[in-house]
N, C-alpha and C positions, 0 to 999 in steps of 0.2 A: 504493500500500500504506500503510495507516494504521500509525503507530507510537505507542508510549506517550508520546512527546514532542511529538506533532503540535501541541498547543495551547500549548506552553511556549516561551519564548524560547530561542534556541540556546545561550545561556550555561549553562542548567540541565543539559542532558545533558553538556556539556563538563565542568562541575564534578563531575557524578556519575561520569564516566569517571576524572577525577583522583582522586576519593575511592576508587574501586575499586582503582586502582593502589597508593595509599597503604595501604589496608587489607590488600590481598593481600601487599604487602611486609612489613607488620607481622606478618601471620600466618606468614610464613616464619621470622621470628626468635623468635616467641613460645615455641616449645618449645626453642629453642637457647640463649636468653639465660641462664637459670639454670644450665644444664649447662656452658656456656662459662665462666661465673663460677666454678663449682665446680672447673673444671680448673686454676685457679690456687691450689687448696688452701685455699679459704676455707670458712667454715661455711655451713650452709643459710640462716641468717638473713642473712648477708652477701650470699649469692647472690640472695635475695629483695629485698635493698635495691637492686640494680641495676634491677629491675623497678619498684619503688616510686619510685625517684628520678626516673624518666622522668615519671610522673604528677605528682609533687611539683614538678618543674621546670616542667611545663605550668601548674600552678596558680600558682606563685609569680612567674612571668614574664608572665602574661597581661596585666596592666595595662600593662606596658612594651610588649608587643606591640600593644595597643590604641592607645597613643600613637603608635607608629611607623606604624600603619595610618592614623590621622588625619592625620599629618604628610606622609607620602610617598605615600599612596594604596593602596587595597586590591589593585589589580592587580599593581603592582610588588612589594609586600611579600609577596603570595601566592607568587610564584615564588622570592623570596629565602628565605622560610620553608622551602619544600620543598627548596631546594638546601642549606640548613643541615642539614636532616634527612639528606639523601643523603650529604653530605660527612662528617657525624659518624658515620654508619653505616659508611662506608668506613674511617674511622680506627679505629672499634671493631673492625673485622675484623682490623686489624693490631696490636691491643693486645698488649703484651708482659707486662703484669701486671694485677692486679685493679683498681688505682686508675685506670689509663688507661681501662679498660673503663667504670668507673663515671663518670668525667668525660665521656667521649664520649657516653654514653647520656643524661646530664643535658643536654648541649648539644643533643641531638636533641629533648628535651622543649621547649626554648625555640623551636626551629624549628617544632615541631608546633603550639605555641600561636599563633604568627604565622600559620601556614597556616590553622588553623581559624577564627580571627577574620576573616582576609581573605576566605576563601571564603564565610563566612556573610554578611559585609557585601555582597559582590557578589550573592549569591543573593537576598537580601531586597530589593536595589535594583532588580533587573531585572524583577521581577514585580509585578503589581497585587495588591491585598489579596484578590482573589478567586482567586489562584493560589498564595499563600504556603504554605499547608499542603501542597498537591500538590508544590510545588517542593522543600520541605524533605524530604518523603517520598521523592522521587526521589533526592535527594542522599544520604539515609540508606540507600536501597536499594543505592547504589553501595558504601557502606561495608559493608553487610550481606553482599552477595555476594562482595566482596573478602575479607572475614573468613572466609568459608567456603572460598574457593579456596586461600588461602595455606597454612593448616594441612594441607591435603591433601598438599602437597608438601614443607612445611617439615620434617616428621618424617623423610622419606626423605633430605633433604639432610644432616640431622644425622649420618646413618649414613656419609655421604661425608666430611664435615668439619664441625667446629664453627664454622669461620669462613665457610664457603660461604654460609649463609643471610644473613649480613650483606652480602656482596657482591651477592646478589640483591636484598635490601632497598634497598641504595644505588641499584641500577639501576632498580628499579620507581618509586622516589620521584623520581629524576632525570627519569624519563619523565613523571611527573605534573607536574613543574616545567616541562618543555618544552611539555606540553599547555597549561598555564596561560599560559606566555609567548607561544606562537605564536597561540593562538586567542582569548585574552582581552585581550591588550595594547591592541588598538585598539577594543575594545567601548565605544561611546558610552553604551550603557544602563548599563554597570557603573560609569561615571564619575559619573552623575547622583546627586544626593541624593534622599532620599525626599520632600522638599518642594522644588518647583522654585525655584531661585534662593537656596536656603538653604544657605550655606556655613559656617554657624556650628557650632562644636563643641558637641554635646549633652553636658551635664555629668551626671555620675553622680547628683549630689544632686538634680537636677531629674527625672531618669528614675525614681529610686526613689520619688518621690511619686505616680507614676502607678499605679493599681490593676492594670492589665494587666501592667505590668512586674514588679510585686511577685509576682503569681501565676505569671508565667513563671519567675522565679527559684525560687519555692517548688516548682513542678512539676518543674523540671529537677533540683533537689537531691533531691526525694523519689523520682523515677524512678531516679536513680543509686544512691541508698542502698537503697531498699526493693524494687526490681525487678531492676535490673542486677546489683547486688552480691550479691543472693540467688542469682541464676542462676550467677554466676561462682564465688563463694566458699562459699556454704552448701550448694547443691544437691549437689555431688559428695560432700561429707561426709555429708549427710543420706541419700543413697542407699546409700552403703557402710556407714555406721555406724548411722544411725537406722533404716533399713529392713532392714539386713543383707543387701543384694544385692551381686552381683558388679559390678565397675566397668563391665563391658560393658553392664549394664542402664542405665547413665547415658546412653549414646549415643542411645537411642530418645527419652528425655526432651528432650535438647538438640536433637535433630532436630525434635521436635514444636514446640518453641518457635521454632526458626529458620524452619521451614516456615510456621507460623502467622503470624509477623511478616512474612516475605517476601511472602506472599500478600495480606496486609491493609494493608501500609504505604501504598501509593498510594491505595487506596480510602479509608483513614482520612484521609489528607491532603485528598482531595477532599471528604469529609464535613465536615471542619473548615472548608473554604472555603465550602461551600454552606449549612451549618446554623449555623456560627459557632464561635468558639473555646470558648465556654462549654459548648456541647453536647458537643464533643469531649473536653474535660477531664472532664466529668461521667461520660461513658461509660468513658473510660480509667481513671478512679479507681475506679468501681464494679467493673469487670472485674478490675482489679488486686487490689482488696480481696477479691473472691471467690476469686481464685487463691491468695492468701496464706492465706485461711481454709481452703481445701481442704488445703493443705500442713500446716496446724496440726492439723486435726481428722480428716482422712481419711488415716490412716497405712498406706496400701498402695500397690502399684505402679500400679494403675489410677488411683487418685486423683492420684498423682504425674504421670502422663502428661497427665491432663486439666488439672491445675494449670499445667503447663509450657506447654501450648497456649494456655490463657487468659492466662498471663503475656505470651506473645508478642503476642497480640491487644491487651492493655491497653497494652503498650509502643508499639504502632503509633500509638495515639491520643495517648499522653502524650509522644511524641517529636515529633509534628507540631504540636500546638497551641502549645507554648511559643515555638517559633521564630516562628510566625505572629504571636503576640502581640508579640514584640520588634519584628518588622518593622512592625506596625501603629503602634506608639508612637514609633519612632525617627525623628529628624529630623536633617538636616544630617550632619556628620561624627560617626559613632556608634561608632567603633572601641572606645572605652573602655566604652561602654554594653554592647556585645556581649561584651566581655572579661569584665565582671563577671557577666553571665549565664552565660557559659561556665565561669567559675570556680565557680559554684554546683554545676554538674554534676561538675566535677573534684573538688571538696571532698567531695561525696557518695561518689565512688569511692575517695577516700583513706581516709575514716574509716568508711564503711559496712561493709566486710569485717571491720575490726578490731572495731567495736562489736558487730556481729552474732555474730562468733565468741566474743567475751567473754561475751555473754548465753548462748550455747549451752553454753559451758564451765561457767558458774556455775549455770545453771538447766537448760534443755533446748532441743532444736531447736524444739519447740512454742512456747516462750517467745520464741525469736528471731524466729519468723515473726509472732507477735503484736506484737512491738515494731516490726517492719517495717510492719505495718498502721497503727500509730500515726503513721508518717511519711506515709502516703497520705491519712489522714483530713483533715488541714489543707488539702490540695489540693481535696478534695471540698467542704469547707465554704466555702472562699474562692471557689470557682467558682460557687456557687449565686447569689451576688449580683454576679457580674462583669458590668460594663456592656459594651455593644457596642463593640468596638474597630475594626471594619472601617469606615473612613470612608465608603465607598460604601453602607453599609447603615444608617448612622445616620439617624434621623428629622430632617427639616429643623428649624432653630431656630424657636421660637415667636415670632411677630411680633404684638404687640397691635394 
């Protein structure tokens, strides 16, 4: 029987399984976190700070996480990062006041940063440059389906207890840590560097000079700000306030985006591998621009559904190609290089919702979508002249 993973190294489905468990657990606590914070008698802004601090902690500790990965190895640090997240979630479940909850969620952000950098390092090491897009798509699919599964049950758990989702989160992430520990600890492929015999640490200042790495950072930042942040923060308000529809109408749009991305993630990754990173970035940018244009200029429910489906398709390409680019250019110990790339995405998530909301408040939802388009345009323009980064596809050097 053929499986979706038949052509990939065994480490890839293992990482995807761990990603599923992490995302499912996070989905359990997503609806519970602000409500749990409010139970301590704090304001809505303070409750929101618990959610924001997790993302900020990921961003601010990523470089430290990258250094730890370079020093102690990605496999060991991956399990440690997941166990930090698990233990912090368990402590959060026992929080007796708001500040304890705030501190423990921040600690979880540090563990999450270590996990993401370690997992990406292993993922990009174990595959050839003809599989990096597909491997990243498979890994992202684990996250996507986990993020669908968790919220289905997280809301029901809140009815039972505000602390219960945190216990489940601790359990699922610990399970992911055990998966990493048991199945990846002895993987020789995960230990190797991207260049044979190269055990030198790749410096950020050297990586940032490489056009492919520059585009990867730009694309991840733009995707987080202009596509993902729009879906998470702007779309719910646009549907209920801009279009004047009931909240139930939002569900079909979110489903359209999720189904579209779920069906196209792995095909998009394979396309990025077969046709090149440049082609994938151009397609993803153009589709994302079209989706945002529909949001801005076709202000009805049909346009909203179409735009959401296109946004999911565009995200499939824009989430596959940047990781493949980083894998193409990284050499030796690259934890810090991966950390900076990951930070660009986290930064987009931190400031994107705030900036887009500010524009919507001061101008209109249309203006906010147009600003989001301005964040996609640089990706399109820089990708046009992007040189080939797949070493196996570069032309042989000219010999006079």
